[in-house]
N, C-alpha and C positions, 0 to 999 in steps of 0.2 A: 573529677570526684566532686560530689555535692557536699557543701559544708553548711552546718547550721549557723556558724559564726565565723567572721573574718576579724582577727584582732589587729587593729591599727594602733601603733604606739611609737614613741621615740626611744631608740635603743639606749642612748647614754643617760636617760633619766627614768626609764620605765621597764627596762628589760626584766628585772626581778618580778615586777608586778605581772607582766605578760606571761612569763614562764609559770608562775604560780596559778594564774587563771587558766592557762591552757591545760595544765595537769589536773586541776580541779574539775574542769568541764569534762575531761576525758573520763574521770571516775564516774560521772553521772551519765555516761553514754551520749554526751553531746559533742558532736564533731566540730572542732574549731581549727582554723588555719592560723599558724604562726610561722613566719618566714624562717626563723632559725631552727624550727623543728620539721617543717614540711617541704621546704625547698631542698632538692638534692645537694649534698655538700660539694659535688663536682661543678655546680653552677656558681661561679664567683659572683659575690654580691655586686650589684650595679651593672652587670652585663645584660645583654639582650635576652639571653635564656633565663636569667634570674628574674628579670622584670616580666617576661612573658608568663612564667609560672605563677608569679604573684598576681598579675592582672587577671589570669584565668580563674584564680581562686576567688577574686572579688566578684567576677561575673557569675561564678557558681554558688556563691554564698547566699544565705537568706537574710542575715543580719550583719550589718557593718558596725562593729563595736570599736569605739575610740577610747583609749586610755589617755586622758589629757593631763600631761605633766609639764614641767617647765620646758619651754622651747618647742613644744609640740607644733605650734602654728608656723614656725619658721623653717621646718624641714621640707625641702623640695619634693622628696619622695612621698611624704605624707600628703602634701598638696595634690600630687598626681593621684594618689589612692582615693582621696575624698572626691576629686573631680570625676573619676571613673565610677565611683559608687553612686554619685548623684545622677550621672548619665544613665546608669543601669537601674535607677529608681529603687535602690535598696532601702530596706528599713534600717534606720539609724538608732544606735544606743550610745549615749555619751556619758562616760564616767570621768569626773573631774576631781583632781587632787584638791582637797578641801580648802587649802589656804590660797588657791588661785582665784582671781576674779572671774565671775561667770561671763564677763564680756571679753571674748577672745576672737578678734577678727582674723580671718585667714584669706590670703590672696590665692586664687586658683588660676587655672589656665585661661587664656583668651581674655585677660584683664577682668575676669569676674571675681567675685569674692563672696564670702559668707561670714556670719558672726555666730559663734556657738551659743551666744546669749539667746538666740532664737530657738534653740533646741532644748528639749527637756533634759536637764542634767541631774546626774546622781553623784553627790559628793562622797569621797572616801578618804581614809587616812592610811589604813594598813592593808596588806595583801589579803588578809582574812576578810576584812570588811568589803573589799572589792569583790572577792569571789561570792560572798553571801549576797551582796546586792544584785549581782548578775544572775545568780541562781534564782533568787526571789522573783526577779522580773521575767525570767524565761519560763519558770515552772508554775507560776501562779495561775489559777483557773482561767483568767481572762486572756492570758498570753501563752498558753501551753504550747510547747514545741510540737506536740502531736497534731496540731491543727493549724497549719500555715494559712493565713487569711487569703492568700492569692489562689488557693485551690478551691474550685467550686464544682459541685456535682453537675455534670452536663446532662441535658435532656436525653432520654433514651434513644431518640432518633438520631442524635449527633454522634459522630465518630469520636470514640474515647481517645485521649492522648496516651502516649506510652506510659505505662504504670510507673509510679515513683516508689521504688523499693530500695531500702538501704540495708546492707548486711556487712558483718565484720567478724573477724577472728579475734579473740581476746583471751587473756588469762585472768581478767577481773571476774570476781564472783558476784553474782546478781545482787544479793542483798547486803553485801559488805564489800564495797569497792576498794577498801584498804587492804583486803586480803586477796592474794592471787593464787590461782591454781598452779599445780606442779605437774610437769610432764610425767606420765603420758596423757594426762587429762588436759583437754583443750576446750575452751568456751566458744560458743557461736551465738551471735545475736542477729535477728532480722526484724525489720520494721516496715509496716505498710503505711505509706504517707497519703494514701488515696481516700476519697470519700466513699469508696465502694470496696467490697471484699475482693480478695485476690487469693489465688492458689499458687503455691510455689513448689517446684521440684528441685531439690538441692543435691548436688554431687560434689563431695570433697575428696580430692585425691592427694595422697601423701608421697613426697619425694625425699629421700635421704641420701646425701652424698651423690646426687644425680641419678640415683636408682629409683625407678617407679615401684612403690610398694602397693599400688592399687588404691581403690576407693575405700573410704572408711567403712568398716564392717558394721552391720546392724546387730540387733539382738532379738531374742525371742520373748514374747509376752503372751502368756496364756496359750503357749503352743503355736503362736502365730509369729512369723518373722516380721520385724519392724525395721525397715531400712530408711531411717530419716536422712542419712547423708550419702546414700548410694543411689538415690533416685527412685527407690522402690515405693516411697510413700509421698503423697501430696500433702503439703502443709496448708491448712485452712487459716488464713490470716484476715481478721476483720479490720475495718477502717481504723487507722492510727494506732494499731496494736503493735507492741514490741514484745517479741518472743525471745526468751533466754534458753539456750540449749547447751549441751556439752557432749563430747565424745572422747574416745580414747584412740590414740595413735599406737602403732606397734611399740612395745616396751623398749625395743632396741633404740628407738629415737631418744630416749632419756638416758641411755647408757653410753653414748658416744658424743664426740664433739663435731661430727660431720654436719654439713649444712642441711637444715631441715626446712622444707618448703611445703605449704599446703595450697593447692590450687582449687578454687571453688567455681563451679558452674551453676547458674540458677536460671531455670525456665519458669515463666509466669503464664498463668491463664486467668483472664478477667471473667466477670460474671456473665458476659455474653459468649464465653467459650473461645475468645480470640487468644492466640498464643503469641508469646514474645520470648525472645532469647537474649539474655544479657551477655555481654562479652566476659570471658573468663578472666579472673584476676588471681593473684597469688600473694601469700603472706610468707615472709622469711622470718624464722625464729631467731631472736637475739638472745643467745644463751646467757650472756653476762647481765642482762636486764630482765630476764624472764618475761619477755614481751615480744610483740610481733610488729614487723615493718611491712606496710602495704606496698606491693610492687604494681606498676601500671601494666602488667602483662600476665598472661596465663601460659606463656611459652616457657615451660620448665625444661 
């Protein structure tokens, strides 16, 4: 999975800051990786599986964000994370607890080292100030998340890369992220990260207690059937555009405690008519949190 941000922090001095930041970014539809939230609980911390999951998130992220608190520079795991981020040429963002000195040397692998004094630092005191500072830097016009600097429009004669499109199932409401939808209503977001338009065909299938309830049903508008989530309609998505949508699952899904899963398939068509098929993925509904957990499979 691609992440906008990887959160690097020291657990014993910055866990509360990291959690507040992760939750705040999620409300603004910014995907952030946090080990205690995004690594499966079955992977014991410090094991090969745990480290492999964390390292892949660094490789897949766009911005490597450091929450620098006391003892940050002495953590062996943080040293490994920074070394990998440097090797992958990631964009860095450094948030420093205000009372600490800007001069923070860190020993990395192979006897190399860096000093955070050489990085642009953003000081903070509280959780709220940390979140505001990150959002201000990510969302200001010169650093908008919608336009990653590494993506360039290729000449027409060159072969286009596989389109970068992100989509998610969510209960958050578009204009008020503090308010969540209630079943049977479900939210859906899709973003085009490319410099060129893309068309998308979306199919969302509902499973309840292991039983296939079929594709999400469309509705009629002006006497015409509109199937946004059953593949009957192509979505026209212009460059760097984020679309917010929503649909209803069968009412029985809200009246039972059975496992509820939504599997999503997305097919893409670029402006040259080339077709691409993304792998299916699924979201499992967490009834106690009124939220969704992304599964790395579409095998329901």
